[in-house]
N, C-alpha and C positions, 0 to 999 in steps of 0.2 A: 362440477368440480372436476378437471382431470389433470393429477398428481406428475404425470410422465413426462417425459421429456420427448423434444421431436426426433425423428428421425435424423436431422442433420445432428443433432443438440448432443445424441449419442453417439452417432459419428465418429465426430472430435473429439469427444467421452474420452471413447476406443484408444481413437490414435494420439491425443495426449497422455493415459494414462501409462499407454505402452512406452510410449517416449519418456516421460519419468522416473519410471521403475528401470527401461534397460539402459536409460543415458544420462540421465540427468544427475540423480541420487547417485549411480556409482562415483558421476564424476565432481561430487562437491567438496571429497578429500584434498580431490588434485586442487581443486580452487581456490583454497585457503594456500597449499603449499604453495600453488604460485605467486597468490599474492604477497605471502611472504618472502618470496623472493626477490620481488620486483624491485625495480630502482627507487620507484615511486607508488607508498604504497599507498598512493589516495585513485588511483588510476587503475580503478577494478575492473575494466571493462576492457582492460587490454593484454588480461590474463589470457594464452592459448588457448585454453579446453575451451573457452566462454565461444570464441571465435571459432568452435568446432560444433559447438552444440546449435550456435545460429546459423548456421550451414545444413544440419539436418533438420532444422523448425522449418526453415523453408522449405528443404522437398518435401518433407509431411503436408505441405502447405498447412502449416502453425504461426506461421507470422503477421501478424501485427492484428490478431483477432478481436483484439477491445476496441479494433475502431469500425462505426456502421459507416454502410454508404461503400461506393465505389473505389474509394482511396486503401478501405481496411477489406477486412471479412466480411463484411456484409452483416453483420448478427445481430439482432434484439439484443439491447441489457438482458434480457433473460434470457434467452441463448449462450452467452456471453458468461453468466453469472456463476453454474457449474465448472463452467472451463479456470474460472479466476479461484477458484476453493481450489481444484486440482492447483495449479501453480502454487497457490499457498504451500503444499504440503514440503516443497523446496524452495524455502523463500525468498533467500540470495540469488539463485541460480535460473529457479525458472522461469519468473517472471522475464528477467532478463534475455534470456536464451528465443524467447516468442517475443521478444518486443515489445512487451508489455509491463515494462515498469514503472513506478512512479518513481520521479514528475514526470518524465516525457511525456505520457498518456496524458492527462489534463491540459499538459503543454497542446504534445498535438491535437485533440479534439478545442481546444482555444483557435489555433491556426487552420483548423481543417472547416472548422464554423466563422470565423469573422476573422479569418485572416485574408489578404489583397491577395493578387496569382499573383506578382512580385517577392510578398511575405511567405508564400505555399511555396516557389519557387527555392528562393533562400533559405529561411527554415523549417521549414514542414517537408519536405522532398529529401533531403539528408535525416533528418531523424527519421523518416520513414522507413531510411532506407539502413538503419543503425549505424552510419557514419558518424553520430556525435553526440552528446549529450545537451540536454537543458537542465533550466531550473527555474523558480517561478517564484520572485523578490513581495514577499509581503508582509511578513509579522517585523515590529519596531520593541526595542528596548523600551520605548518612551511613552507608549499608548498599547493598552489593552488591545492588540491588535483580531481579535479573535471576530471583533465590532471593523468589519472592513471600513463603516465609514468611520473610525478615528484614524486612520491611515493619514500618516505629517507629510509623507516626501511628498514635495512638491515638482511638480512636471509643468513647467512654466514656456511659457509659444515666444519665441526668438526669431521672428522674422521664418527661414525656411527653416526653422529647427528648434527642439524642444533642451530645454534646458535642464537638469531632472538635480535636484540635491536632496540627500537622504541617506538617514543609516538604518540598514534591514539587519537581523542575526535569523538562527535558526534555518537555515538557506538552504535547505536537502538538495545535497551533490554536488554542491558550489565547489568542492572542494579538488573533487575532477578536476585534470590540468582539460579533457576533450568536454567537459559542459561550455560549450562555442557558445550559447544565447542565455539572457535573461531577457524574461517575461514579468517587468516590474510595475507596480501599483503602486499609485503618487494620485496627490490632487491635481488637477487641471484648472479645475473653478472652484475657490472657499466660499464663495457666496451665491454658490448653485444653488440648488433643494437639495436635500443633505445626500440622498441618493445618486445626484446629480452631480458629487461633485468631481469623481474618479477617475481613475482612467487606467488603460491601461497599453504601455509599449517594451518594443522590443531592445534590447541594450547588446550588444557584443560583448563576447568577456574584453576583450583587447582595446572597448573605447576608452582614450584619456581619461581620468578623473573617478574608474570605476577602481578600487580596493579591495581584494578580498582579505581582513585582516588576522581570520586567525579560523582554522577547526574549532566546533564543541564541542562538550562532552554530556554526556546522557549518566548517570552509576560509575563513570568514572571511563565507557565506553565512549569510541568517536566512530564507530558507523562508517568507518574508513572501506566495508565493503560494498558502500551502496553512494562513495562519494561525501561521505559525512553529513553534518550543516556549521557553514560557516557564516561570520560576523563580517557583512561588506558591509566600506561606505560610499556615496557617488557624491564628490565634490565636483561641482560645475560639469558634468556629465552632459555633451550635444552629442543628441542624435537628427538623423534626417528627422523631417515633420513627418513624411511619409510612415516611418517606423511604429507610429499610433494604430493599435489595434481598434478596429470601429472607427467609429465616430467620440469626439471628447466627450465626456461624460457616461460612458458606457459603461466603465470598468466594474461596478457594482451588477450588474446585470450579466454581464461577462464570466463574472466571479462566481454569481448564485448556478450560473449554467454551468460551469468548469467543475461544482462541486458535487451533484446530484449522481452522474457516472462516475467517479471518484470513490462514494462513499461505499457504494457497492461492491468496487473492485477490492477495497482494503477489507471489508466485513468477512467478506465472500472466504478469501484469501488466508483471512486469521481464523475463518471456521478452520480450510482445508490443513493450517497447523495444530488446530487443534485434535482435529483426526488423527495423524501421525503423531501427534505425544499423547492421547488414549493409548492408542497401538502399543508405546514404547512403555507406558504403567501399566499393561496389562501384563506384558513379559515381563519388566521387572516382579512384576508382583506373582507372577508364578517361582521366577526362578531365586527366588531373597526370603529367606528364611529367618522368621522370630517367633520365641513361644514353644519350641517343637514343632508348626507348621508353616506350609508358605504363606504368603501373603495373602495372596488370593483367597485362602480358606476363612482370613478373618472377615468379621461380618462388617468393622467401622470402612474400611477398608473396598469391600462388595456395596458398600453404600456411596462413597466418594465415587467408583466405577458410574454407578448406576447414576446417581445425579450428575455426572457429566454428559451419561450420552442424554437422556432427558434435553440437560439445558442446549445442547449442539443440536438435536432435532428442531425444538423450539424457535432456536435463531434462525436456521440456516428456511424453515417456513417463513421468518418473517422476513428477510433479506429477498427471498423469492416473490414472497408476495411487492413486495418494494415495488423490484424490478418489473414486475407484470406491470405497476400502476405506471411506472415512468415509460414505458410501452406505449397505454393504453390509456391514458387522458393526460400521460404530459409529465416536467419534474415538480409545476405548482400546485397540479392535481395531486402530488406525492408527497406534498412539504411533509404532511405528518408521521409519515414513514418513515420518510428520509432519517427526519429528526429520531425516530425511532430510534433506528438500526444504530445509531450512530452512541445514542447512549447505551442500546443494550449490550451491542457488542465487546465494550472495555468496562460495560459493569458490571461485569459478575467472578471481574479477577480481584484476584486475592494473592496474598503471597506468602505461604508455611509449606517451607519444603519439610516431608517426611516420608512418603514409598521411596525415595532417592535423597537420601539427606547430603545438604551441598549444592543441590542444582535445582533454579537453574543459577543459582550466586557464586558458582566458580567454571570458571572455563574450561573447564574438560567435559561437561555436558554436550553433546551429541547433537545439536542441534544450535540454529542460527541463537546465541547465546542473550546479544543486547538484548533484541527485540523482543525474543523467546518472554526474557527474565519481564523487561517492563512495559509490553502493548498488545503483546500477539496474543501469548495461548493467554489468556482470558477464559475463554471457553472451555479448554476443558483444567477438567480438576483435575491433576497428575500429580496433586498434592505438591506440587511443586509449582503450580499455581494456583493452590488448594482452598476450592470455595467453601469455607465453610458457614451455612444457613445458621443464621441468626435462629435465635428460640428453641423448643423443646422438640424433641422425637413427634411427630405422630404416629397413627398406626398403621403399621405396615412397612414403615419407612425402613428398617433391618432386614425385610425380606424381601427384598421384589419381584412382583414374578418375573419376571426375563431376569435372565442369568446374564449380570454386566459383562462379563467375561464373553460370553459367545456369544449371546443374543438369542440363547433359544429357552424355552422355558424352565425355570428350577424346580426341586422337587417340591 
């Protein structure tokens, strides 16, 4: 069992780390300043600093790394996974700078694998070039949309067109005016077998009947830094029949194919952000003094940090194993592991600030606060997302064999 990355992955990791530390992280504050000064706060991808970073990424050969095959970088899932982890360290900027940000990555994978040449020309090529953005419209307020077979939006054939009627919400990225195309999931045949009722269809933003009703909030945050989450309605929306992706009834299968790589990307980015959080936590523990000595010398703090390190290492191995299985036996063969990483990554999340009181529930925390607080930093036990393990301590827990702050042996 070889845990080393191959030569190409190591080369790209070194290149990407240099780009991240030398260009992306220093630009984070500038990005927020430019977005705050913009006329349209939803138009996050119009920030000049992002255009500069994208130019550098292209020059470095770091563009479209997520996409296998000739249209992308040609990487396997296992090769891309550690690169996704690095981009997670700067969650708002790095993925977008590399044109590797969701939901566009999943939508581009769908168009690359299932789109017609005309669909690829009209929508995939502009997305791969970074000229437009996209959204994936599946979730609905009236049904439990985690089960795709529940989707109630209707897509009905009418001559050479399809007519779409439905109600969607939590559609990520849709508030950005540069989100030019929607992949909409709905039912083309409610009487077909359960997993053959659904289809996916392309709906341009300017199609009559498509109404963006509002931007939604989570814990008071609207996530405008990546296009927000929209509620939208489709009322007698008419598009050409050629906009259907694949054949009628292929929607569920396409959705399943889209989910596997996306979960790898999200989980590895979460691990990257958790690593950065641990670095912040250790620095904070070194500088902050309580009860006469630095927090870094407090046994409980050291325990929290050690447990953070253990959980991240465990999670990384599970996600990388899943990526390897997807490459070797396919998404169907990796089904159990794909489900496992979806559970394990956010499953370690808790929320009891201690090392830095008030974070990340305040806007002053110097990381991508909304996602940091509620969905990503799960794996890092910063006590800003502290994981207070249930049950009593076990022997040796208070004195880990490895120094949690330095990874070197402790006395």
